All heavy atoms as TSV, in Angstrom:
chain	resi	resn	atom	element	x	y	z
A	1	MET	N	N	-10.741	6.304	-3.246
A	1	MET	CA	C	-10.360	7.566	-3.821
A	1	MET	C	C	-10.514	7.468	-5.335
A	1	MET	O	O	-10.266	6.429	-5.933
A	1	MET	CB	C	-8.928	7.903	-3.444
A	1	MET	CG	C	-8.717	7.961	-1.953
A	1	MET	SD	S	-7.338	8.988	-1.479
A	1	MET	CE	C	-8.143	10.564	-1.496
A	2	LEU	N	N	-10.869	8.575	-5.923
A	2	LEU	CA	C	-11.061	8.645	-7.373
A	2	LEU	C	C	-10.213	9.768	-7.947
A	2	LEU	O	O	-10.020	10.804	-7.306
A	2	LEU	CB	C	-12.526	8.907	-7.698
A	2	LEU	CG	C	-13.503	7.802	-7.294
A	2	LEU	CD1	C	-14.929	8.264	-7.506
A	2	LEU	CD2	C	-13.230	6.531	-8.064
A	3	PRO	N	N	-9.710	9.565	-9.174
A	3	PRO	CA	C	-8.913	10.618	-9.815
A	3	PRO	C	C	-9.777	11.826	-10.170
A	3	PRO	O	O	-10.959	11.706	-10.451
A	3	PRO	CB	C	-8.357	9.948	-11.072
A	3	PRO	CG	C	-9.211	8.761	-11.301
A	3	PRO	CD	C	-9.806	8.364	-9.988
A	4	CYS	N	N	-9.157	12.996	-10.164
A	4	CYS	CA	C	-9.836	14.255	-10.485
A	4	CYS	C	C	-9.319	14.816	-11.802
A	4	CYS	O	O	-8.138	14.677	-12.128
A	4	CYS	CB	C	-9.570	15.296	-9.394
A	4	CYS	SG	S	-10.075	14.817	-7.762
A	5	GLU	N	N	-10.203	15.493	-12.499
A	5	GLU	CA	C	-9.852	16.318	-13.655
A	5	GLU	C	C	-9.030	15.594	-14.716
A	5	GLU	O	O	-8.144	16.172	-15.339
A	5	GLU	CB	C	-9.129	17.575	-13.185
A	5	GLU	CG	C	-9.949	18.407	-12.233
A	5	GLU	CD	C	-9.215	19.614	-11.694
A	5	GLU	OE1	O	-8.067	19.871	-12.104
A	5	GLU	OE2	O	-9.799	20.302	-10.847
A	6	GLY	N	N	-9.296	14.302	-14.917
A	6	GLY	CA	C	-8.606	13.551	-15.969
A	6	GLY	C	C	-7.159	13.221	-15.668
A	6	GLY	O	O	-6.423	12.798	-16.557
A	7	THR	N	N	-6.732	13.363	-14.413
A	7	THR	CA	C	-5.321	13.134	-14.090
A	7	THR	C	C	-4.956	11.655	-14.049
A	7	THR	O	O	-3.790	11.315	-13.861
A	7	THR	CB	C	-4.939	13.802	-12.751
A	7	THR	OG1	O	-5.746	13.262	-11.704
A	7	THR	CG2	C	-5.091	15.305	-12.831
A	8	GLU	N	N	-5.935	10.762	-14.240
A	8	GLU	CA	C	-5.631	9.332	-14.270
A	8	GLU	C	C	-4.968	8.907	-15.582
A	8	GLU	O	O	-4.393	7.833	-15.685
A	8	GLU	CB	C	-6.892	8.489	-14.022
A	8	GLU	CG	C	-7.875	8.454	-15.176
A	8	GLU	CD	C	-8.854	9.621	-15.197
A	8	GLU	OE1	O	-8.645	10.645	-14.531
A	8	GLU	OE2	O	-9.849	9.500	-15.928
A	9	VAL	N	N	-5.024	9.763	-16.584
A	9	VAL	CA	C	-4.466	9.451	-17.903
A	9	VAL	C	C	-3.019	9.940	-17.972
A	9	VAL	O	O	-2.745	11.125	-17.791
A	9	VAL	CB	C	-5.298	10.114	-19.025
A	9	VAL	CG1	C	-4.694	9.823	-20.385
A	9	VAL	CG2	C	-6.734	9.639	-18.963
A	10	VAL	N	N	-2.115	9.000	-18.237
A	10	VAL	CA	C	-0.690	9.331	-18.367
A	10	VAL	C	C	-0.368	9.444	-19.853
A	10	VAL	O	O	-0.615	8.496	-20.606
A	10	VAL	CB	C	0.199	8.245	-17.724
A	10	VAL	CG1	C	1.668	8.595	-17.867
A	10	VAL	CG2	C	-0.182	8.046	-16.269
A	11	PRO	N	N	0.162	10.562	-20.304
A	11	PRO	CA	C	0.508	10.709	-21.720
A	11	PRO	C	C	1.563	9.680	-22.154
A	11	PRO	O	O	2.415	9.278	-21.345
A	11	PRO	CB	C	1.087	12.123	-21.814
A	11	PRO	CG	C	0.577	12.830	-20.604
A	11	PRO	CD	C	0.430	11.782	-19.549
A	12	ASN	N	N	1.483	9.256	-23.400
A	12	ASN	CA	C	2.489	8.339	-23.943
A	12	ASN	C	C	3.881	8.934	-23.801
A	12	ASN	O	O	4.080	10.131	-23.975
A	12	ASN	CB	C	2.215	8.040	-25.428
A	12	ASN	CG	C	0.949	7.225	-25.609
A	12	ASN	OD1	O	0.519	6.530	-24.704
A	12	ASN	ND2	N	0.353	7.326	-26.778
A	13	ASN	N	N	4.843	8.089	-23.475
A	13	ASN	CA	C	6.252	8.469	-23.354
A	13	ASN	C	C	6.530	9.473	-22.239
A	13	ASN	O	O	7.582	10.103	-22.225
A	13	ASN	CB	C	6.806	9.006	-24.682
A	13	ASN	CG	C	6.718	7.972	-25.778
A	13	ASN	OD1	O	6.936	6.788	-25.537
A	13	ASN	ND2	N	6.383	8.406	-26.975
A	14	ALA	N	N	5.595	9.636	-21.310
A	14	ALA	CA	C	5.822	10.558	-20.191
A	14	ALA	C	C	6.852	9.967	-19.234
A	14	ALA	O	O	6.841	8.780	-18.953
A	14	ALA	CB	C	4.516	10.808	-19.444
A	15	ARG	N	N	7.753	10.788	-18.740
A	15	ARG	CA	C	8.742	10.340	-17.762
A	15	ARG	C	C	8.327	10.709	-16.338
A	15	ARG	O	O	8.921	10.263	-15.376
A	15	ARG	CB	C	10.107	10.927	-18.094
A	15	ARG	CG	C	10.632	10.408	-19.448
A	15	ARG	CD	C	12.061	10.755	-19.713
A	15	ARG	NE	N	13.007	10.439	-18.667
A	15	ARG	CZ	C	13.543	9.226	-18.450
A	15	ARG	NH1	N	13.189	8.218	-19.198
A	15	ARG	NH2	N	14.423	9.059	-17.478
A	16	SER	N	N	7.280	11.547	-16.235
A	16	SER	CA	C	6.729	11.894	-14.928
A	16	SER	C	C	5.238	12.180	-15.097
A	16	SER	O	O	4.754	12.420	-16.201
A	16	SER	CB	C	7.455	13.106	-14.336
A	16	SER	OG	O	7.240	14.238	-15.144
A	17	HIS	N	N	4.539	12.133	-13.969
A	17	HIS	CA	C	3.105	12.377	-14.012
A	17	HIS	C	C	2.624	12.741	-12.613
A	17	HIS	O	O	3.191	12.306	-11.615
A	17	HIS	CB	C	2.360	11.128	-14.499
A	17	HIS	CG	C	0.894	11.337	-14.676
A	17	HIS	ND1	N	0.379	12.141	-15.662
A	17	HIS	CD2	C	-0.164	10.875	-13.974
A	17	HIS	CE1	C	-0.944	12.150	-15.574
A	17	HIS	NE2	N	-1.297	11.391	-14.554
A	18	THR	N	N	1.565	13.527	-12.552
A	18	THR	CA	C	0.918	13.854	-11.288
A	18	THR	C	C	-0.550	13.476	-11.378
A	18	THR	O	O	-1.232	13.837	-12.333
A	18	THR	CB	C	1.049	15.358	-10.968
A	18	THR	OG1	O	2.441	15.671	-10.825
A	18	THR	CG2	C	0.326	15.709	-9.677
A	19	CYS	N	N	-0.998	12.723	-10.388
A	19	CYS	CA	C	-2.400	12.306	-10.310
A	19	CYS	C	C	-3.015	12.944	-9.079
A	19	CYS	O	O	-2.443	12.900	-7.987
A	19	CYS	CB	C	-2.479	10.781	-10.224
A	19	CYS	SG	S	-4.166	10.155	-10.264
A	20	MET	N	N	-4.166	13.568	-9.244
A	20	MET	CA	C	-4.902	14.178	-8.143
A	20	MET	C	C	-6.059	13.242	-7.799
A	20	MET	O	O	-6.779	12.803	-8.695
A	20	MET	CB	C	-5.439	15.537	-8.551
A	20	MET	CG	C	-4.383	16.437	-9.149
A	20	MET	SD	S	-3.500	17.293	-7.900
A	20	MET	CE	C	-4.416	18.805	-7.917
A	21	LEU	N	N	-6.207	12.941	-6.518
A	21	LEU	CA	C	-7.250	12.026	-6.062
A	21	LEU	C	C	-8.097	12.713	-4.992
A	21	LEU	O	O	-7.597	13.528	-4.222
A	21	LEU	CB	C	-6.626	10.765	-5.460
A	21	LEU	CG	C	-5.665	9.987	-6.352
A	21	LEU	CD1	C	-4.897	8.966	-5.525
A	21	LEU	CD2	C	-6.422	9.307	-7.466
A	22	SER	N	N	-9.370	12.340	-4.947
A	22	SER	CA	C	-10.229	12.844	-3.876
A	22	SER	C	C	-11.122	11.705	-3.392
A	22	SER	O	O	-11.404	10.763	-4.123
A	22	SER	CB	C	-11.087	14.019	-4.346
A	22	SER	OG	O	-12.027	13.577	-5.299
A	23	GLY	N	N	-11.521	11.802	-2.146
A	23	GLY	CA	C	-12.387	10.778	-1.590
A	23	GLY	C	C	-12.819	11.129	-0.186
A	23	GLY	O	O	-12.526	12.210	0.328
A	24	LEU	N	N	-13.512	10.188	0.437
A	24	LEU	CA	C	-13.985	10.349	1.805
A	24	LEU	C	C	-13.344	9.286	2.683
A	24	LEU	O	O	-13.283	8.116	2.316
A	24	LEU	CB	C	-15.505	10.216	1.878
A	24	LEU	CG	C	-16.316	11.280	1.157
A	24	LEU	CD1	C	-17.802	10.954	1.232
A	24	LEU	CD2	C	-16.059	12.657	1.763
A	25	PHE	N	N	-12.880	9.700	3.838
A	25	PHE	CA	C	-12.320	8.794	4.825
A	25	PHE	C	C	-13.438	8.409	5.795
A	25	PHE	O	O	-14.545	8.944	5.725
A	25	PHE	CB	C	-11.166	9.495	5.563
A	25	PHE	CG	C	-10.265	8.574	6.326
A	25	PHE	CD1	C	-9.347	7.769	5.659
A	25	PHE	CD2	C	-10.331	8.516	7.704
A	25	PHE	CE1	C	-8.512	6.926	6.365
A	25	PHE	CE2	C	-9.494	7.674	8.417
A	25	PHE	CZ	C	-8.586	6.877	7.739
A	26	ILE	N	N	-13.157	7.503	6.689
A	26	ILE	CA	C	-14.148	7.090	7.686
A	26	ILE	C	C	-14.697	8.331	8.395
A	26	ILE	O	O	-13.946	9.213	8.794
A	26	ILE	CB	C	-13.500	6.132	8.704
A	26	ILE	CG1	C	-13.011	4.873	7.994
A	26	ILE	CG2	C	-14.491	5.771	9.816
A	26	ILE	CD1	C	-12.117	3.990	8.830
A	27	GLY	N	N	-16.020	8.400	8.529
A	27	GLY	CA	C	-16.649	9.564	9.151
A	27	GLY	C	C	-16.928	10.672	8.160
A	27	GLY	O	O	-17.175	11.805	8.547
A	28	ASN	N	N	-16.856	10.352	6.868
A	28	ASN	CA	C	-17.125	11.318	5.797
A	28	ASN	C	C	-16.173	12.508	5.796
A	28	ASN	O	O	-16.547	13.620	5.436
A	28	ASN	CB	C	-18.572	11.802	5.834
A	28	ASN	CG	C	-19.535	10.724	5.381
A	28	ASN	OD1	O	-19.193	9.901	4.535
A	28	ASN	ND2	N	-20.718	10.714	5.938
A	29	GLU	N	N	-14.935	12.281	6.211
A	29	GLU	CA	C	-13.909	13.331	6.177
A	29	GLU	C	C	-13.359	13.442	4.760
A	29	GLU	O	O	-12.867	12.464	4.198
A	29	GLU	CB	C	-12.784	12.985	7.153
A	29	GLU	CG	C	-11.751	14.053	7.290
A	29	GLU	CD	C	-12.233	15.262	8.062
A	29	GLU	OE1	O	-12.991	15.093	9.033
A	29	GLU	OE2	O	-11.848	16.393	7.680
A	30	LYS	N	N	-13.452	14.610	4.159
A	30	LYS	CA	C	-12.934	14.817	2.803
A	30	LYS	C	C	-11.415	14.758	2.803
A	30	LYS	O	O	-10.761	15.317	3.684
A	30	LYS	CB	C	-13.382	16.171	2.259
A	30	LYS	CG	C	-14.862	16.270	2.035
A	30	LYS	CD	C	-15.235	17.657	1.546
A	30	LYS	CE	C	-16.737	17.800	1.449
A	30	LYS	NZ	N	-17.124	19.172	1.072
A	31	VAL	N	N	-10.864	14.073	1.788
A	31	VAL	CA	C	-9.419	13.918	1.662
A	31	VAL	C	C	-9.014	14.200	0.217
A	31	VAL	O	O	-9.677	13.758	-0.722
A	31	VAL	CB	C	-8.972	12.492	2.052
A	31	VAL	CG1	C	-7.479	12.321	1.878
A	31	VAL	CG2	C	-9.387	12.164	3.468
A	32	LEU	N	N	-7.935	14.951	0.049
A	32	LEU	CA	C	-7.350	15.209	-1.265
A	32	LEU	C	C	-5.916	14.698	-1.261
A	32	LEU	O	O	-5.190	14.855	-0.283
A	32	LEU	CB	C	-7.352	16.703	-1.574
A	32	LEU	CG	C	-8.716	17.375	-1.622
A	32	LEU	CD1	C	-8.548	18.879	-1.767
A	32	LEU	CD2	C	-9.544	16.814	-2.758
A	33	VAL	N	N	-5.514	14.067	-2.369
A	33	VAL	CA	C	-4.158	13.529	-2.494
A	33	VAL	C	C	-3.556	13.999	-3.807
A	33	VAL	O	O	-4.234	13.993	-4.845
A	33	VAL	CB	C	-4.169	11.984	-2.457
A	33	VAL	CG1	C	-2.807	11.412	-2.793
A	33	VAL	CG2	C	-4.638	11.485	-1.102
A	34	ARG	N	N	-2.292	14.401	-3.750
A	34	ARG	CA	C	-1.529	14.691	-4.969
A	34	ARG	C	C	-0.377	13.685	-4.996
A	34	ARG	O	O	0.473	13.677	-4.109
A	34	ARG	CB	C	-0.996	16.111	-4.968
A	34	ARG	CG	C	-0.255	16.450	-6.266
A	34	ARG	CD	C	0.261	17.881	-6.289
A	34	ARG	NE	N	1.256	18.065	-5.242
A	34	ARG	CZ	C	1.224	19.044	-4.335
A	34	ARG	NH1	N	0.247	19.921	-4.328
A	34	ARG	NH2	N	2.163	19.156	-3.425
A	35	LEU	N	N	-0.387	12.836	-6.004
A	35	LEU	CA	C	0.614	11.791	-6.145
A	35	LEU	C	C	1.428	12.074	-7.396
A	35	LEU	O	O	0.909	12.047	-8.507
A	35	LEU	CB	C	-0.071	10.431	-6.254
A	35	LEU	CG	C	0.784	9.223	-6.546
A	35	LEU	CD1	C	1.799	9.011	-5.433
A	35	LEU	CD2	C	-0.082	7.988	-6.710
A	36	SER	N	N	2.698	12.401	-7.194
A	36	SER	CA	C	3.598	12.675	-8.322
A	36	SER	C	C	4.621	11.560	-8.383
A	36	SER	O	O	5.150	11.130	-7.360
A	36	SER	CB	C	4.322	14.004	-8.126
A	36	SER	OG	O	3.396	15.058	-8.020
A	37	PHE	N	N	4.879	11.082	-9.577
A	37	PHE	CA	C	5.881	10.038	-9.725
A	37	PHE	C	C	6.592	10.217	-11.054
A	37	PHE	O	O	6.078	10.848	-11.975
A	37	PHE	CB	C	5.274	8.635	-9.596
A	37	PHE	CG	C	4.058	8.405	-10.435
A	37	PHE	CD1	C	4.146	7.842	-11.689
A	37	PHE	CD2	C	2.804	8.757	-9.955
A	37	PHE	CE1	C	3.018	7.631	-12.463
A	37	PHE	CE2	C	1.659	8.538	-10.727
A	37	PHE	CZ	C	1.785	7.980	-11.978
A	38	GLY	N	N	7.788	9.677	-11.105
A	38	GLY	CA	C	8.576	9.800	-12.320
A	38	GLY	C	C	9.667	8.757	-12.368
A	38	GLY	O	O	10.011	8.143	-11.350
A	39	ILE	N	N	10.202	8.550	-13.530
A	39	ILE	CA	C	11.282	7.601	-13.730
A	39	ILE	C	C	12.557	8.211	-13.184
A	39	ILE	O	O	12.920	9.331	-13.513
A	39	ILE	CB	C	11.427	7.257	-15.230
A	39	ILE	CG1	C	10.142	6.589	-15.716
A	39	ILE	CG2	C	12.643	6.375	-15.464
A	39	ILE	CD1	C	10.078	6.394	-17.218
A	40	ASP	N	N	13.223	7.454	-12.320
A	40	ASP	CA	C	14.444	7.909	-11.664
A	40	ASP	C	C	15.515	6.846	-11.884
A	40	ASP	O	O	15.744	5.994	-11.041
A	40	ASP	CB	C	14.178	8.130	-10.175
A	40	ASP	CG	C	15.372	8.725	-9.449
A	40	ASP	OD1	O	16.164	9.424	-10.095
A	40	ASP	OD2	O	15.493	8.485	-8.238
A	41	GLY	N	N	16.116	6.858	-13.034
A	41	GLY	CA	C	17.091	5.826	-13.379
A	41	GLY	C	C	16.458	4.766	-14.259
A	41	GLY	O	O	15.269	4.817	-14.557
A	42	PRO	N	N	17.240	3.788	-14.667
A	42	PRO	CA	C	16.741	2.798	-15.622
A	42	PRO	C	C	15.630	1.897	-15.086
A	42	PRO	O	O	14.772	1.467	-15.841
A	42	PRO	CB	C	17.974	1.978	-15.984
A	42	PRO	CG	C	18.947	2.216	-14.881
A	42	PRO	CD	C	18.642	3.584	-14.328
A	43	LYS	N	N	15.621	1.608	-13.781
A	43	LYS	CA	C	14.609	0.686	-13.245
A	43	LYS	C	C	14.011	1.183	-11.932
A	43	LYS	O	O	13.548	0.400	-11.121
A	43	LYS	CB	C	15.223	-0.698	-13.020
A	43	LYS	CG	C	15.631	-1.378	-14.301
A	43	LYS	CD	C	16.083	-2.784	-14.030
A	43	LYS	CE	C	16.454	-3.469	-15.332
A	43	LYS	NZ	N	16.848	-4.843	-15.114
A	44	GLN	N	N	14.015	2.480	-11.726
A	44	GLN	CA	C	13.502	3.027	-10.474
A	44	GLN	C	C	12.435	4.072	-10.746
A	44	GLN	O	O	12.480	4.773	-11.750
A	44	GLN	CB	C	14.627	3.662	-9.666
A	44	GLN	CG	C	15.676	2.676	-9.218
A	44	GLN	CD	C	16.782	3.368	-8.438
A	44	GLN	OE1	O	16.973	4.574	-8.550
A	44	GLN	NE2	N	17.502	2.603	-7.638
A	45	VAL	N	N	11.499	4.157	-9.811
A	45	VAL	CA	C	10.453	5.170	-9.879
A	45	VAL	C	C	10.489	5.972	-8.577
A	45	VAL	O	O	10.508	5.401	-7.484
A	45	VAL	CB	C	9.063	4.524	-10.067
A	45	VAL	CG1	C	7.963	5.566	-9.995
A	45	VAL	CG2	C	9.002	3.771	-11.390
A	46	ALA	N	N	10.523	7.279	-8.693
A	46	ALA	CA	C	10.459	8.157	-7.530
A	46	ALA	C	C	9.010	8.604	-7.358
A	46	ALA	O	O	8.302	8.836	-8.340
A	46	ALA	CB	C	11.368	9.361	-7.728
A	47	MET	N	N	8.575	8.693	-6.098
A	47	MET	CA	C	7.196	9.072	-5.826
A	47	MET	C	C	7.160	10.141	-4.742
A	47	MET	O	O	7.930	10.096	-3.785
A	47	MET	CB	C	6.399	7.857	-5.355
A	47	MET	CG	C	4.945	8.153	-5.138
A	47	MET	SD	S	4.009	6.711	-4.597
A	47	MET	CE	C	4.220	6.844	-2.831
A	48	LYS	N	N	6.269	11.093	-4.912
A	48	LYS	CA	C	6.058	12.151	-3.918
A	48	LYS	C	C	4.563	12.200	-3.627
A	48	LYS	O	O	3.744	12.247	-4.549
A	48	LYS	CB	C	6.547	13.480	-4.483
A	48	LYS	CG	C	6.471	14.632	-3.534
A	48	LYS	CD	C	7.067	15.872	-4.197
A	48	LYS	CE	C	6.978	17.083	-3.308
A	48	LYS	NZ	N	7.522	18.263	-3.989
A	49	LEU	N	N	4.211	12.179	-2.360
A	49	LEU	CA	C	2.815	12.113	-1.951
A	49	LEU	C	C	2.491	13.286	-1.036
A	49	LEU	O	O	3.224	13.567	-0.085
A	49	LEU	CB	C	2.579	10.794	-1.193
A	49	LEU	CG	C	1.192	10.541	-0.646
A	49	LEU	CD1	C	0.209	10.300	-1.786
A	49	LEU	CD2	C	1.220	9.338	0.286
A	50	ALA	N	N	1.403	13.990	-1.331
A	50	ALA	CA	C	0.908	15.056	-0.463
A	50	ALA	C	C	-0.557	14.771	-0.166
A	50	ALA	O	O	-1.328	14.461	-1.079
A	50	ALA	CB	C	1.058	16.412	-1.139
A	51	VAL	N	N	-0.927	14.831	1.107
A	51	VAL	CA	C	-2.299	14.519	1.533
A	51	VAL	C	C	-2.839	15.700	2.323
A	51	VAL	O	O	-2.155	16.249	3.185
A	51	VAL	CB	C	-2.336	13.248	2.407
A	51	VAL	CG1	C	-3.765	12.941	2.837
A	51	VAL	CG2	C	-1.733	12.062	1.671
A	52	ARG	N	N	-4.081	16.054	2.051
A	52	ARG	CA	C	-4.731	17.146	2.770
A	52	ARG	C	C	-6.121	16.707	3.242
A	52	ARG	O	O	-6.865	16.067	2.507
A	52	ARG	CB	C	-4.910	18.377	1.872
A	52	ARG	CG	C	-3.619	18.971	1.373
A	52	ARG	CD	C	-2.873	19.668	2.506
A	52	ARG	NE	N	-1.661	20.284	2.028
A	52	ARG	CZ	C	-0.456	19.726	2.096
A	52	ARG	NH1	N	-0.312	18.535	2.608
A	52	ARG	NH2	N	0.607	20.367	1.650
A	53	SER	N	N	-6.418	17.042	4.470
A	53	SER	CA	C	-7.766	16.898	5.013
A	53	SER	C	C	-7.873	17.898	6.163
A	53	SER	O	O	-6.867	18.481	6.577
A	53	SER	CB	C	-8.028	15.471	5.501
A	53	SER	OG	O	-7.376	15.212	6.721
A	54	GLU	N	N	-9.057	18.079	6.676
A	54	GLU	CA	C	-9.217	19.005	7.794
A	54	GLU	C	C	-8.681	18.414	9.090
A	54	GLU	O	O	-8.440	19.137	10.047
A	54	GLU	CB	C	-10.686	19.399	7.949
A	54	GLU	CG	C	-11.166	20.271	6.803
A	54	GLU	CD	C	-12.598	20.743	6.985
A	54	GLU	OE1	O	-13.223	20.432	8.017
A	54	GLU	OE2	O	-13.089	21.429	6.081
A	55	ASP	N	N	-8.463	17.093	9.117
A	55	ASP	CA	C	-7.960	16.407	10.305
A	55	ASP	C	C	-6.545	15.907	10.025
A	55	ASP	O	O	-6.344	15.001	9.213
A	55	ASP	CB	C	-8.887	15.244	10.650
A	55	ASP	CG	C	-8.541	14.561	11.965
A	55	ASP	OD1	O	-7.375	14.643	12.396
A	55	ASP	OD2	O	-9.445	13.935	12.541
A	56	GLU	N	N	-5.559	16.482	10.691
A	56	GLU	CA	C	-4.161	16.130	10.459
A	56	GLU	C	C	-3.881	14.653	10.752
A	56	GLU	O	O	-3.049	14.032	10.092
A	56	GLU	CB	C	-3.264	17.014	11.319
A	56	GLU	CG	C	-1.793	16.829	11.041
A	56	GLU	CD	C	-0.922	17.788	11.838
A	56	GLU	OE1	O	-1.445	18.753	12.402
A	56	GLU	OE2	O	0.291	17.553	11.876
A	57	VAL	N	N	-4.590	14.071	11.706
A	57	VAL	CA	C	-4.399	12.659	12.042
A	57	VAL	C	C	-4.768	11.779	10.843
A	57	VAL	O	O	-4.085	10.798	10.542
A	57	VAL	CB	C	-5.230	12.278	13.295
A	57	VAL	CG1	C	-5.196	10.784	13.551
A	57	VAL	CG2	C	-4.725	13.040	14.505
A	58	ILE	N	N	-5.826	12.133	10.149
A	58	ILE	CA	C	-6.239	11.370	8.968
A	58	ILE	C	C	-5.194	11.508	7.864
A	58	ILE	O	O	-4.799	10.520	7.247
A	58	ILE	CB	C	-7.627	11.831	8.473
A	58	ILE	CG1	C	-8.694	11.400	9.490
A	58	ILE	CG2	C	-7.935	11.280	7.093
A	58	ILE	CD1	C	-10.074	11.924	9.204
A	59	SER	N	N	-4.722	12.707	7.624
A	59	SER	CA	C	-3.680	12.913	6.609
A	59	SER	C	C	-2.447	12.078	6.935
A	59	SER	O	O	-1.899	11.391	6.065
A	59	SER	CB	C	-3.296	14.391	6.524
A	59	SER	OG	O	-4.391	15.166	6.110
A	60	ASP	N	N	-2.011	12.109	8.182
A	60	ASP	CA	C	-0.842	11.335	8.599
A	60	ASP	C	C	-1.075	9.837	8.444
A	60	ASP	O	O	-0.175	9.097	8.028
A	60	ASP	CB	C	-0.468	11.648	10.042
A	60	ASP	CG	C	0.086	13.052	10.222
A	60	ASP	OD1	O	0.482	13.681	9.206
A	60	ASP	OD2	O	0.132	13.525	11.372
A	61	ALA	N	N	-2.273	9.370	8.763
A	61	ALA	CA	C	-2.590	7.943	8.642
A	61	ALA	C	C	-2.526	7.480	7.189
A	61	ALA	O	O	-2.026	6.393	6.898
A	61	ALA	CB	C	-3.974	7.653	9.223
A	62	ILE	N	N	-2.995	8.304	6.280
A	62	ILE	CA	C	-2.960	7.939	4.859
A	62	ILE	C	C	-1.522	7.894	4.360
A	62	ILE	O	O	-1.120	6.951	3.674
A	62	ILE	CB	C	-3.823	8.905	4.031
A	62	ILE	CG1	C	-5.300	8.697	4.403
A	62	ILE	CG2	C	-3.594	8.710	2.531
A	62	ILE	CD1	C	-6.230	9.723	3.845
A	63	VAL	N	N	-0.716	8.872	4.731
A	63	VAL	CA	C	0.696	8.871	4.334
A	63	VAL	C	C	1.390	7.642	4.905
A	63	VAL	O	O	2.141	6.951	4.200
A	63	VAL	CB	C	1.402	10.163	4.789
A	63	VAL	CG1	C	2.907	10.056	4.604
A	63	VAL	CG2	C	0.853	11.357	4.028
A	64	TYR	N	N	1.146	7.334	6.161
A	64	TYR	CA	C	1.770	6.171	6.806
A	64	TYR	C	C	1.389	4.886	6.068
A	64	TYR	O	O	2.240	4.031	5.815
A	64	TYR	CB	C	1.343	6.089	8.275
A	64	TYR	CG	C	1.985	4.936	8.998
A	64	TYR	CD1	C	3.202	5.115	9.649
A	64	TYR	CD2	C	1.386	3.681	9.038
A	64	TYR	CE1	C	3.805	4.056	10.320
A	64	TYR	CE2	C	1.990	2.629	9.706
A	64	TYR	CZ	C	3.196	2.817	10.340
A	64	TYR	OH	O	3.777	1.757	10.986
A	65	THR	N	N	0.112	4.746	5.711
A	65	THR	CA	C	-0.339	3.542	5.013
A	65	THR	C	C	0.318	3.410	3.646
A	65	THR	O	O	0.736	2.319	3.256
A	65	THR	CB	C	-1.872	3.551	4.872
A	65	THR	OG1	O	-2.440	3.616	6.186
A	65	THR	CG2	C	-2.366	2.298	4.182
A	66	TRP	N	N	0.441	4.493	2.899
A	66	TRP	CA	C	1.097	4.449	1.590
A	66	TRP	C	C	2.567	4.097	1.748
A	66	TRP	O	O	3.134	3.367	0.955
A	66	TRP	CB	C	0.966	5.789	0.877
A	66	TRP	CG	C	-0.337	5.978	0.175
A	66	TRP	CD1	C	-1.557	6.088	0.746
A	66	TRP	CD2	C	-0.546	6.052	-1.227
A	66	TRP	NE1	N	-2.502	6.249	-0.220
A	66	TRP	CE2	C	-1.916	6.237	-1.444
A	66	TRP	CE3	C	0.310	6.010	-2.326
A	66	TRP	CZ2	C	-2.461	6.357	-2.705
A	66	TRP	CZ3	C	-0.246	6.141	-3.583
A	66	TRP	CH2	C	-1.628	6.309	-3.769
A	67	LYS	N	N	3.194	4.617	2.798
A	67	LYS	CA	C	4.623	4.407	2.991
A	67	LYS	C	C	4.955	3.014	3.508
A	67	LYS	O	O	5.900	2.382	3.051
A	67	LYS	CB	C	5.154	5.468	3.964
A	67	LYS	CG	C	6.651	5.488	4.084
A	67	LYS	CD	C	7.119	6.677	4.898
A	67	LYS	CE	C	8.638	6.737	4.974
A	67	LYS	NZ	N	9.100	7.906	5.707
A	68	TYR	N	N	4.178	2.521	4.473
A	68	TYR	CA	C	4.495	1.262	5.140
A	68	TYR	C	C	3.524	0.128	4.860
A	68	TYR	O	O	3.714	-0.994	5.314
A	68	TYR	CB	C	4.586	1.483	6.650
A	68	TYR	CG	C	5.651	2.476	7.022
A	68	TYR	CD1	C	5.302	3.748	7.477
A	68	TYR	CD2	C	6.996	2.153	6.915
A	68	TYR	CE1	C	6.283	4.664	7.816
A	68	TYR	CE2	C	7.967	3.068	7.262
A	68	TYR	CZ	C	7.607	4.306	7.713
A	68	TYR	OH	O	8.587	5.221	8.042
A	69	GLY	N	N	2.435	0.398	4.148
A	69	GLY	CA	C	1.425	-0.633	3.904
A	69	GLY	C	C	0.489	-0.754	5.093
A	69	GLY	O	O	0.584	-0.021	6.063
A	70	SER	N	N	-0.401	-1.690	5.015
A	70	SER	CA	C	-1.420	-1.849	6.071
A	70	SER	C	C	-1.047	-2.951	7.048
A	70	SER	O	O	-1.896	-3.674	7.528
A	70	SER	CB	C	-2.770	-2.141	5.425
A	70	SER	OG	O	-2.681	-3.304	4.623
A	71	GLN	N	N	0.231	-3.093	7.357
A	71	GLN	CA	C	0.724	-4.170	8.223
A	71	GLN	C	C	0.104	-4.118	9.580
A	71	GLN	O	O	0.176	-3.389	10.392
A	71	GLN	CB	C	2.239	-4.101	8.323
A	71	GLN	CG	C	2.869	-4.184	6.958
A	71	GLN	CD	C	4.370	-3.940	7.027
A	71	GLN	OE1	O	4.987	-3.935	8.072
A	71	GLN	NE2	N	4.973	-3.740	5.872
C-alpha cells in the first residue's frame, strides 16, 4: 500500500494525523485504507482504521491482520 495525496507527512507537533493508503490485494482487488491515529495520554496512541474494497472479505481480512497480526 502507498500513501495518497501527501498524507504520509505528519506536521511537526501534531497530536493526531490521518493517512490515506491505496493498493492492490491478491487478484488485483483495489483497496483503500484510512488510518487515523493520535496521542491518547502520556504514552499511548489511539488508532482508528477504515478499509474499503469491493469485496467485504478482503476488507475484513485486512482489518483482522492489522488488529491481530499475521499469526
